[in-house]
N, C-alpha and C positions, 0 to 999 in steps of 0.2 A: 504494500500500500504506500502511495506517495506521501500521505500525511504522516507516516511513521519514519520517513527518511530524514537523515540529517539535512539534506538539501532543502527539503520543504521547510523545516524548522528555521534554517538560516535565511531563506528568502523572507519568511514572515517576521524574522527578528530585525529586519533592516530599519524600520522606524525607530526602534529602541536603540539599535546600534548607532544610528545617526545622532540621536539625542545625547547618547553617552559620549560620542566623539566631540560634539560641541561643548559639552560641560567640561570635558577633560582637557581640551586643547585651545580653547578660545583665548584664554589669558596668556598661555605659553606662546601661541602664534603671534600675538600682539608684540611680545618681547622679541621674537625672531624678526619680525618686520622692522622694529626699531633699529636692530643691528644691521639689517640689510640696507636700510636707507643711508647708512653711513658709508657704504661701500660703493665703488664705482662699478656698476653693473650695466652692461650694454645689452646683454641677451641672456636667455635661459637655455641651458642644455640639459636634456632629460634622458636618463638611461632606464630602460624598462623592457620587460618581456611579457607576452601573454596578455591577460586582462589588465595588467599594469600598463602595458603599452597602449591599450585603448584609453586608459586614464591619461596617459601622456599626450595622446592626440587631443583630448578635451582641453588640456592645458594650453595647447597651441592657440586655441580660440579664446579661452578665458583670460590668459595673460595678454594676448593681443588686444582684446576688447577692453579689458579693465585697466591694464597697465601700459598698453601701447608698446609692448616689448616683443621682439622676435623670439620665437621658441624653435630650437632645433632638437631633433631626436638623434641621440648618439648612435654610433655604429660600434657596438662593443667588440666585434671581431678585430677592429683596428688595434684594440688594446691587448687582447688575449691571443689572437692568432698571428697577426702581422707584426705586432710589437712596434706599431707606428702611431702612438697617440697624437692627436692633433693639438694645436695650440689653443688653449681654452682661456686665454687672457680676457679679463673683464666679463667673464661668464659667471652666473650662478649655476652650479651643477647640482641637479636634483636626481637622486636615485630612488626609484619606486620598486619595492619588492615586498609582497605580503609576508613571505617567510624571512626575508632579509638574508638569505643564504645563497643567492644566485652568484656564481663565481664571476661571470662576465660583467654583471652590473656592479659588483664590488670593485672590479678592476678599474672601471671608468672613474668611480669616485676616488679611488686611491691615487690615480694619475692626476686628477684634478687637485688633490691636496698637495701633491709634490710640486705642482705649478703655482701653489699659493692662492688659489681661488676659493671662494666660500663654497661649502658643500652642505647639502641638506638631504637627509634620508627620510623617506615616508614608508613605514613598515608597521605590521601588526605585532611584531615580536620585539619587545624590549630585551636587550642583551644579545640580539642576533649580531652576526658579523658586520652587517651593514650599519646597525645602530651604534656599534662600538667604534666604527671607523669615521663616521660623519661628524662635522662640526656641530650640527644641530639635528635633532630627531623629532619628527612629528609622528606620534603613535596613533594608530587608527582606532584603538579601543573597541574593536569589533567583537572581542571575545573569540574563543577558539572556533575555528572553522574546520569541521571534521570532514565535510564532503569535499571531494577533490575539486569540483568546479567552484570557482570564486563567485560569490554573490555579495554578501555584506561587506567583505573587504574591498570589493570593487566600488560600491556606492560610497563607502567611507573614504576611499582614495579620491574619488571625484569631489567629495565634500572638502577634503584637505586642500585640493587645488583651488576650489571656489573660495574657501575662507581665507586662504593665504592671499589670493588676489583681491578680495573685498577689503580686507584690513590694510593691505599695502596701498590700495588706491585711496583709502580714507573715505570711502562712500558708505556712510552709516546706513543708508536705506538698503544697500545691498546686503549688509550683515543681517538686518532685520528680515529680509526676504529669505535668507538662508535658514535662519532659526525657525521659520515656519514650515520647513520642508518635512520633518517627521510626520506631521499631520497629512501632508500630501501623499507621502509614501503609504501611509495607512489606507488612504482612499484608493490608491492604485491597486492595492491587494484585493480589492473587491472584484477585480477582473478575473479572479481564479476560476469561477464556474464557467465563464465564457471560454477561457483558455483551455480548460479540460474538454469542453465540448468540441472546440475547434481541433484540438489534437486528435480526438477520436475520428473526426471526419477526414483528417489529412494524413493518417498513419501510413498510407502507401506512397506519399510524396517524398522523394529523396534528393531533389535538386531545387535549390532556391537561390535567388539573389536577394540581398538585404540592402535596402536603400535608405540613406539618411544624408542630410546636408548641413553644413555649418556646425553649430554646436552639437548636433546629433549625428554627425559623421562617426563620432566615437561610439554611439549607440548601435549603428550599423556594424561596426567592427566587433563590438562585444557580443551582439546577438548572433552574428554569424559564427563566432567562436563557440557560443553556448549550443547552437544547433549541431555543430560539428562534434564537440566533445561529449555531449549528452545523448543526442539522438542519431549520431553518425550520418548526418545529412550533409551533402555537398553544398554548402552555403557560402556564397561569395559576397563580400561587402563592396558597395560602390557609393560614391557621390553621384547624384544625377548628372552633374557636369562631366565627370569622368566617364560615366556610362555611355554618353552620347558620342564619345571619342573612340568608337570601335565596338564595344560589347552590344550596342543596340542592334547590331546585325544578328544577334542570337534570338531576338524576340520573335515568337510565333505563338500559336494557340496552345502549345504545351508549356509555355514559359510561366513560371510562378515567381512573384516578387512580394516580399514583406516590406512595406513602406512605412517609415516612421515620419509622421507629419503633424507635430503639435503646432499650435498657433505661434506666430512669430514672423520675423522678417523674411525668412526663406519659405514660408508656407505657400505663397503664390507660385513660386518657382517649382516646388515639389509637386504641387497640384497639376501644373502644366505638364510636368514630366509624366506623372501618373496617367494623365489623359492620353498622352502619346502612347504609352505602353498599352493602355486599354484598346485604343484604336487598332493596334496591331494584333489584338487577340489575347494579350497577356491576362493571366488571372492574378488578381491583387488581393492581398490581405493588408489591413491598415492597423496602425497604432496611432490614435489621434484623439483629440478632444473636440474635433469639429464634425458635426453631424453630416455636413455635405460631403466631407471626404470619406467618412465611413460608408455613405451611400454610394459613392463612386466605386469603392472597392467591393469585391464579392463578399468578403467577411472582414471582421475587425474586432479590435479590443479597445475599450474606451478609457481614455485618460481623464483624470479629474480636471476641472476647469481652473483658469486663472493662475497658471504656473508661469513665472517669468521665463522667457525663452532661454536665457543664459543658464538657468537651473533645470530646464526640462530634461536633460539627459539623466539626472538622478532619479526622475520619476518614470520616464518613458521606458527605461530598461526593465522595470519591474514586471509589467504584463508579458514582455518577451521572455524573461526568465521563467515565469510560470508556464508559458506555452512550451518552451523547450523541455522543462521538467515533465509535463504531462505527455508530450509527444514521445519522449524517451520511455516513459512508463507504458504508454499504449503499445510501443514496439516490443515491450518485454525486457528492457534493459535495466541494469543496476544503476540507478541514478546517482548513487554515492560513490561508485567505483567504476568509472568508465574504463574500458579495456585499454591496456598498455600505458595508462597514465598514473602518475604519482602526485602527491600533494606538493612536495618540494622538488622542483626541477633544477638541477645544477648544470646549467649550460656553460660552455667554455667560450 
């Protein structure tokens, strides 16, 4: 039964985990920001893998929009395989790892320290190798995550990026919007019955594209990963803009797309793209708070209303997590122990 799984419990724990993170780290991150303001920082370099890499993609948008700083994603193999670390002068180097034990992520941070640039670790494990190595540590306070697939550590990682950006920018209204998010996540969990029903209807489908743009490009990345690792679905993530540069040739009446379309500045663009897909015969599933978009799609999962677009990835991912969980269960898979995967992956 999915309700007895660790994964189900951890998905439903996300509102409480988020509230715990805000309580545990708000004051600390305020001090971190005060120190960072004293440094000459031109850009942010982030090292991450897996779900943490999806969170790093969110940071590209959140730090760009709130702080007007460029974010680059590190290439860890330059540090561990080639032995050619780049010049990181005037960067803030952030390493994200839920376990804090990824060898290649640690190597990026260690090379940054040798170059004398500030380093920040975001992890769920105090005392991990990453936490011991960094100048500053933001703990996720998610509690133990026993299921292999990351859920509550992912949303807390997004919250860490959002809170860091909001406090650094000095926009008090943004902080207040953040603190209201646990209630929004609780509302998003109400999509579970619909997610379970959709999973039963779609159990035979094994190929998807997952579409999201702007702030929710990270949601496309993360949900494609969840469909792969839990339900063994060949799911590929795209921005609508990237999809039109080649992959659009794939679209026919057998094409299935999961489209993330919350209200916001990219909503009109995503809607236009979805209409193009539908004209070519594609079958659409939506995650949206907009009734007209849900009607455009064949099926959909409803988001709670009035979520600021910059924070919508923390909420939009939840119905998708539930769908991936129930799709895996409908296929008869062990949702806590996907085949060939382990909780801590030590890549080089």
